[in-house]
N, C-alpha and C positions, 0 to 999 in steps of 0.2 A: 961324478956323473957325465957318461958318454954323453956330447951334443947330439941330437937329433936332427937331422936335416931333411929336406924332402926327396924323398925317394924317386921320384919320376926325374931323370936327367935327359935333357934335350941335347942332341948332338951339337957340336961346337960349329958354327957357322963361320967358315973364313971371313975376314973383313968386319963381323960385328961383335962389340962388346959381350963380354963374359954376362952372362945373368948371374945377380946376387941370391944367394940363399937365404930366406927370414927364418929366424929363430923361434921357436914356440914363446921364448922369455920376452922376447921384443913386443909380440902380441899384445901379452897378458900386461906388462908395462902400458901399454899405451891405454887398454881397457879403465885401469886404476886411475888413470890421470882424466879420462871422462867421468868415472864415477865422482871423483872429488870436485869437480868443477860443478857437475850436478847438485851436490850437496848443499856448497855454498850459493847457489842460484833460489834452491828450496828456503834455505834459512833466511837468505834475503827477503823473500816473498812474504814469510811468515812474520817476520819483525816488520815489514812493512805494513800487515793486515793489520796487527798488533797495535801499530801505532795511528792507523787508520780508524780502527775500533774504538781506540783509548779519544780520538779527538772528533768524531763522525756519529759514533754510535753508542757511546756510553749513556747510561741513563742510571738515575738514581731515585730512590721511593722513599721517603721519612715519614713513617708513622707516629704519631704522640698520641698518649692517652694523657690528657690533662687531668690535676685536679679536681673533680667536681664536689659540688656541697648539695644537699638535700634540703630546701627550705620549706617548712610548713607553716601555715598561717590562715588566721580566720580574720573577716572583715562584714562589716553590714553596711548595706547597699541598698540604694532606692533606685526604682524604677520608674522614671517619669514621663507620663505621656507627652507633656506638656514641652518639654526640652529636648531636642534632637540632636544634642551635643553630646559627647563623652567628655565628662568631669571627675579625672583621676580623683584631683585634691579634695572635692566636697564629696565625693564617691557618690556619684550621680550617673546612671545609663538610659540612654534613650530607651522609651517603650512605645507600644502602639496599642488601641484599643480595636478589637474586631468582635464585631456583632452578626446574628443571626436568628431567625424566625423560622420557626418551621411546624409541620402538623403532622402526625405519626398516629398510626393506629396498629390496633393489633384483636385477634379474637382469642379469646378465653373458652376455657370448657367450665360448664356449672358443676358443682360438687354437692349441692344439695338434694336432699329426695323427700318427697311431700306423698300423702295420701290424695287423691283427687277424685271427690264424689258429683257426680253429674246425675240429675232427675231427668227422666224420660218427659219430654215434650212433646205434645201433637193439638191439632183442631179437630174438635167434633162438631157436629151440627146439632143442637137441643130444639127439639120439636114442643109446642104448646098444641096439644088434641084437646085440650081443656073445654073453652072457650074462645070466642071473638075478642077476648079482653086482654090485652100484652100481661106479661107477669115479669117483674123486675127480678134479677139472682145479683145479691152481693157478691163481692170479691171472695175468693175460696169457699166459693159454695162445691160442694162434695158431689162429686161423681164415681159411681163404683160399677167397674167393667161387669162384663159376664163373666170373667176369671175372676172375680170378686178382687182385683186391684181398685184402690182407692187414689183419685185424683181431685183436685182443687182448680177451679176457676183462678186464672192468672188476673182477670179483671173484672168489674162489674160489668152485668150484662142485661139486656130487655129483650124477652122472648116475645114476638108479635103475636098477637090475637090472632086466633084460624077466621076463616071466610066459611061461610055458607053458601050452600049454592041454591037453585031454584027448590030443589027437593028437599030441603032444609040438611043437606050433609054436610059438615063440617070439615074444610080443606085444614089441615094444620100449618099454623105458624111456625117459621124456625129462624133461627139466628145461629152463627159462626161463633163458636167460643174455644179460646185457647186453655188449653188446663196442660196441669203440671203433676207429675206422680208426687204423692205421698212423702217417699222416702226414694233416695238413690240407689240405682242398682240394675242389672241387668234383666233383673227378674219385670220389671216395669215396660220393657219395653214388648208391645204387644201387636198383633196385626188387627185385622179389621173386629169391630165388635160394638156391642151395644151397651149402654149406660144407664143405670136408675139414677135417679135423686133421693137420696134418705132421707133428706130433710123433709120430704113429703111423706113419708112412712105414716102407715094409718090414718090417710085422709083420701078423697077421691083424687085428689090431684096427682096421687104416687104413680098412678097407670097411665095418666094422662099427659104427663111431662118425663120425656125420655130423652136420649142422646144415639147418635150414631155416627161413627168414623168410617171415613171414606179413604184413609189414606194410614198405614201405619205410626203408632207413636213409640218413638225411639229416640235414642240419644241418651239413655238412663247406662250408668257404668260406675265402678270402684276401682282405681288403679293407682299405680305407683307413678308418679312423672318426676322427671329432673327438675331441678329448682335452683334459681340463682340465689344466694347467700350472700348477707353482708361481708363476711369472711370473703368470699369469692370478688366482690367488688373494691374490697381494701386492698387484697393481693395486687390486683388488675391495676390498681392504683399505682402502686411501688414499680411493678413490672415496666406498665408504658411512660412513668415520669422517667426511670433508668434510660429507657430507650430511646425517650426524647433528647435526654441529656447525650448519651453517646453518639447518637446520629449527629446533633448540632455541633459536637465536638470535632466529629470527623469533619463536617462542613467547613467549620474556623478553619481547620487544619489545611484544607484545599485551598481556601482565600487567601492563606496567609504567603507572606512573602518568603522565600527559600531561606532557610536557617532560623526562621520564628520558633519560639517554645513557649509551650503555656505550663501552668501547674494547675491541678483541679482546684487547690483552695484558691484560685485567684478567677475562679469562674463564677459569675454572677446570674443566676436562672430565675427571671421574674415568675410572677404566677401563672402556674402552670392551669389552664382551662380543661377540665376533662368532663365526658360525656359518654354515658352508656345507653348501649341501644335496648338493654332490659335491666330493670331495677329491681333491688332486693326483695324477693319473695315472687318475682314473676317465673313463670313457666317455659324452661329453655334447656335445652342440650347445652347451648353454646352462647357467647353474647360477646358482642363487639367493644370495646374502648377506644376512643378517639382523644388525643393529647394536643394542644395549641399551647407554644411557648415561646421565649423569647429570650437568647442568650447572649452573654458578653464576656469577654476576658481582656485582661492587660497581657499583651504578649512580649517577650524581649528574645534579643539575638545572643544564642550561646556565643557567637565571635565576640560579641561586647565582652560577655562575663569572663572570656579567655585573657581576652586583653588586657581587662583589667585587673585579673589574677597575676599575669605576667609583669605588668607594670608595677603592681604593688610588691611582687615580691623581688624586683628588682630595685626597688627605692629604700627596701627595707635591710638591704645589704651593706656591709662596709666598702669602702673604695675598692676596685677589682685590684688595680695595681699594686705590687709587693715591694717593699724596702730594698730588700735582701737579694732580686734578682742579678743575676750577674750581666745578662743580655740587656741591650738598650732598653730603656723601658718602654719604647715605642714597639716592642715585641708584642705585648699584652694589650689588647684593646678593652671595650665596653666587656661586663658579665652579661652575659646570654643565657635565656632559659631554651633547655631543651624539651621541643614542642612534644615531643611524642611521650614525654616523662609528666606531662601534664596532668594532675588527678582533680577533678574539680566535682564539689557537691554543694547543692542549694539548698535550702529550706526556707519555705513561708513562714512570714513572722507577723505581717497585717497588710491590709488594703485599705484603701480610702477612694472610693467612686467619685466623691465629690471634687478633690482634687486631681483624680489622675493618675494616683501614686502606688507603688508596690513596694513593700521593703522584704527583703532578703536576706538571709546569713548567709555568708559561702564560706566554705572551708576548701582549702586547695593546697597542694603540694609541688613541687617540681625541682629537678636536677638543673644545677647550674654549672656553668663553665665560664673560664677566662676567654675570650676571643683571641684568637692567634692571627697576628698579623704575616700571612703567608710570603709577602714579599721580602718583609723584613727578615726573616729567616733565612728566605732563599739567598741574599745575600750575604747573610752572615756564615753560610756554610759552604758556599760555593768554593770548589777547590781544594777543602779541606781534606784529611784524610779521617777514615772511620775512628779510631782512636780519639783524634782532636774531636769530632763532632759528639760521639759519646759524652767526653768529660764535659764538654759544653753544654749540652742539655742535662746533663745530671746535676748542671749546679743551679739549675732552673727551678723554685720553688713551686711553679706553676704544672710542672712536667712530673708525672705520676711514672712514667714508664715510655720507652721510646724502641724503635726497631728499624734499623737500614737496611736495602737492599740495595745492591750495585750487578749493573748488567752492563757488559759480559763480566764474568766471573772472575777473570784476571784484574780489573779494574781495580784500583786500593784507595783512588780520590772520589769525591763526587765532582761531577760538571762544573766546568766555569758559567755554563751557558744556564741562565734560571729557567729557560724555556724546556730543559732535560731534567730540573728537578720537580719531582711530584712531590706532594706534603700532605698527608691525610690527618686529620682529626679524628679521631677513636673516640667515641663516648660512652660504648660499652663498659660493661664493667670489666 
């Protein structure tokens, strides 16, 4: 190939050196040398970053699923209000007595119906125009109104005799007499009227003894009315007693210290005093019932039951350490109970108010696991490769599954520094 030179030529000046001509090949060689140098610089920077990342930025997360055991058991415990201490060996838990007095009232509707009969009543003036001698009338003396309605005197009465004037004219004597209709009903409600005394019929007195009313005789009726029955009272007793119990329990719960619990069977309700505004047979659309009572209960803390259950589970298990573990035996600590897995049920057995004791049957279950000593594990795996650690953990009888994540992605060993090793114990299935 013909070598290309620079086309523009400068005239040669006398006495000056000749200008050298630079070929394209020379320029390309220089560029190649610069690229090669840059490549090595970048490579050195990358390697330095990797080394720096390994020693300063590397991190490891080790997640371990331990072997768990679900334990189920039953125990009978005693809640003692005289003992404020938790006694696991004797299965005694502390308790406390709470008391409350309360009065509640409630209105109830009467369900009975009855026929109510009322007799008309009124007052008439009875006259003695017969003589100046008084005339006695016995109770229930009959009087007949001008309308032919029969009435009777409510009480015995004496009609004063009349008085003669100077001309021998007799002014009748008179007395007010309360009369009651012979029968119930509105037809005996009458206005102003005159009355005869049928007992004097056929004698001269019949026309001389008579009565007059100056106000209506009223009040007679026959109607259906609401009536309180014994069934109503018995029903009210049950409802008001239950209301007293529920409101007393609510007040007791408000008075209780936090975390205290109560069973309905552990409540003692004293004699309940109940008063009714209307008795059985009384006429009323509704009536009120009032109940007074005293309530007391032996309460206990759920926290104490849970602690007893967990302690009982731990003591019922065998030694948590395993003789076939490859790691140092210090890797595994005491057996622990997973709190969220605890299931607790309690049933009432008996109560003794004289001694202040309550007996319960407990049924409980929980998941247990060996405690992992993270510092020991961190020291054992620091600086190890992944395959070494997986093999290491795989030999542990207490490890069901494990997972290791290293960062950055090119790191192949767990960091030496324990602070860069995160250990997680996973208790999920």
